[in-house]
Backbone as CSV, one residue per row, in Angstrom:
resi,resn,N_x,N_y,N_z,CA_x,CA_y,CA_z,C_x,C_y,C_z
1,MET,12.890,-34.297,6.829,13.093,-34.501,8.578,14.708,-34.962,8.258
2,VAL,15.158,-34.592,8.950,16.790,-35.011,9.611,16.900,-36.129,10.799
3,ILE,17.611,-37.283,10.292,17.989,-38.036,11.717,19.533,-38.070,11.549
4,ASP,20.213,-37.330,12.753,21.412,-36.976,12.600,21.634,-38.161,13.916
5,ALA,21.970,-39.743,13.700,23.093,-40.407,14.130,24.312,-40.229,15.253
6,GLY,24.794,-39.341,14.086,26.592,-39.316,14.653,26.194,-38.707,15.903
7,TYR,27.870,-38.694,16.392,27.916,-37.920,17.823,29.870,-37.585,17.358
8,ASN,29.911,-36.270,17.774,31.791,-36.147,17.977,31.606,-35.115,18.971
9,PRO,32.986,-35.270,19.251,33.256,-34.386,21.022,32.931,-32.796,20.561
10,GLY,32.333,-32.422,22.060,31.514,-31.354,21.984,29.763,-31.694,21.598
11,ASN,29.668,-32.623,21.794,27.749,-32.809,21.417,27.624,-32.324,20.424
12,ILE,28.193,-32.613,19.186,28.302,-32.171,17.626,27.768,-33.273,16.680
13,GLY,26.927,-33.460,16.381,26.398,-34.323,15.436,26.695,-34.446,13.940
14,ASP,26.271,-34.934,12.936,27.143,-34.857,11.406,26.720,-34.049,10.493
15,ILE,25.558,-33.524,11.055,25.039,-32.491,9.884,25.729,-30.997,10.257
16,ASP,25.323,-30.278,9.607,25.595,-28.506,10.078,23.856,-28.139,10.130
17,PHE,23.625,-28.216,11.563,22.619,-28.186,12.060,22.109,-26.375,11.319
18,GLU,22.879,-25.470,11.595,21.961,-24.396,10.971,21.440,-24.124,9.791
19,SER,22.945,-24.758,8.806,22.091,-25.230,7.606,20.542,-26.096,7.247
20,ALA,21.273,-27.041,7.902,19.858,-28.189,7.915,18.304,-27.574,8.363
21,LYS,18.322,-26.584,9.172,17.357,-26.257,9.976,16.504,-25.378,8.899
22,THR,17.595,-25.268,8.015,16.519,-23.926,7.094,15.734,-24.553,5.502
23,HIS,15.998,-26.253,6.097,15.444,-27.037,4.990,14.468,-28.057,6.095
24,ALA,14.887,-28.180,6.453,13.934,-29.635,7.673,13.270,-29.175,8.674
25,SER,11.918,-29.482,8.340,11.333,-29.197,9.657,11.103,-30.149,10.684
26,LEU,11.963,-30.965,10.387,12.376,-31.395,11.780,13.200,-32.263,11.985
27,ILE,14.233,-32.157,13.205,15.992,-32.509,13.348,16.136,-33.135,14.599
28,THR,16.475,-34.348,14.650,16.663,-35.048,15.918,17.793,-34.000,16.726
29,PRO,17.782,-34.110,17.556,18.315,-33.512,18.881,20.146,-34.492,19.217
30,VAL,21.344,-33.673,19.105,22.057,-34.350,19.588,22.852,-33.848,20.724
31,PRO,22.995,-34.336,21.667,23.080,-35.912,22.371,21.528,-36.189,22.553
32,GLY,21.538,-37.217,22.480,20.154,-38.064,22.931,18.724,-38.053,21.988
33,GLY,19.052,-37.932,20.705,18.307,-37.832,19.431,17.850,-39.473,19.484
34,VAL,18.789,-40.294,18.772,18.646,-41.630,18.629,18.932,-42.371,19.841
35,GLY,19.617,-42.301,20.089,20.099,-42.937,21.771,19.244,-43.747,22.219
36,PRO,18.385,-43.374,22.997,17.228,-44.290,23.512,17.068,-45.370,22.522
37,MET,16.104,-45.028,21.632,16.497,-46.030,20.152,16.917,-47.027,19.812
38,THR,18.195,-46.558,19.934,19.753,-47.518,19.624,19.911,-48.957,20.883
39,ILE,19.566,-48.253,22.021,19.557,-49.007,23.129,18.720,-50.052,23.558
40,ALA,17.320,-49.388,22.990,15.913,-50.642,23.208,16.284,-51.864,22.056
41,THR,16.945,-50.835,20.629,17.018,-52.074,19.652,17.917,-52.827,20.445
42,LEU,19.126,-52.896,20.646,20.145,-53.552,21.252,19.636,-54.538,21.907
43,LEU,19.243,-54.062,23.211,18.631,-54.900,24.160,17.655,-55.751,23.679
44,THR,16.693,-55.492,22.935,16.351,-56.466,21.735,16.511,-57.702,21.162
45,GLN,17.471,-57.149,20.287,18.569,-58.074,19.687,19.177,-59.093,20.068
46,THR,19.181,-58.566,21.598,20.508,-58.987,22.472,19.494,-60.188,23.276
47,THR,18.199,-60.134,23.773,17.702,-60.813,24.833,17.144,-62.037,23.243
48,ASP,16.475,-61.697,21.916,16.321,-62.576,21.267,17.411,-63.549,20.610
49,ALA,18.786,-63.020,20.651,19.619,-63.940,20.147,19.984,-65.019,21.083
50,ALA,20.167,-64.948,22.568,20.011,-65.469,24.099,19.137,-66.216,24.176
51,THR,17.765,-66.047,23.157,16.307,-67.018,23.920,16.520,-68.215,22.703
52,ARG,16.826,-67.611,21.364,17.580,-68.284,20.243,18.229,-69.329,20.931
53,GLN,19.290,-68.895,20.937,20.478,-69.566,21.452,20.373,-70.604,22.322
54,LEU,19.612,-70.896,23.646,19.021,-71.333,24.522,17.967,-72.255,24.133
55,GLY,17.352,-72.448,22.949,16.570,-73.547,22.320,14.930,-72.818,23.158
56,LEU,14.869,-71.449,23.611,13.555,-71.403,24.460,12.786,-70.415,23.451
57,THR,10.872,-70.669,23.931,10.259,-69.678,23.356,9.635,-68.773,24.138
58,THR,9.253,-67.947,22.841,8.501,-66.965,23.958,6.992,-66.710,23.504
59,HIS,6.100,-66.342,24.241,5.014,-66.377,24.062,3.654,-65.278,24.083
């Protein structure tokens, strides 16, 4: 499995897709592979930090 989190101009990831596809059974797409998870994680961490900073509790 290859998780390509890189992004370069021209919608190109950090790996050589043609070479990797002969070795990996799964490869994340570029663009759009890890972006949604990155955004969700950042939003969760931001709300958690704000909740702690304000002294609020979650139920």
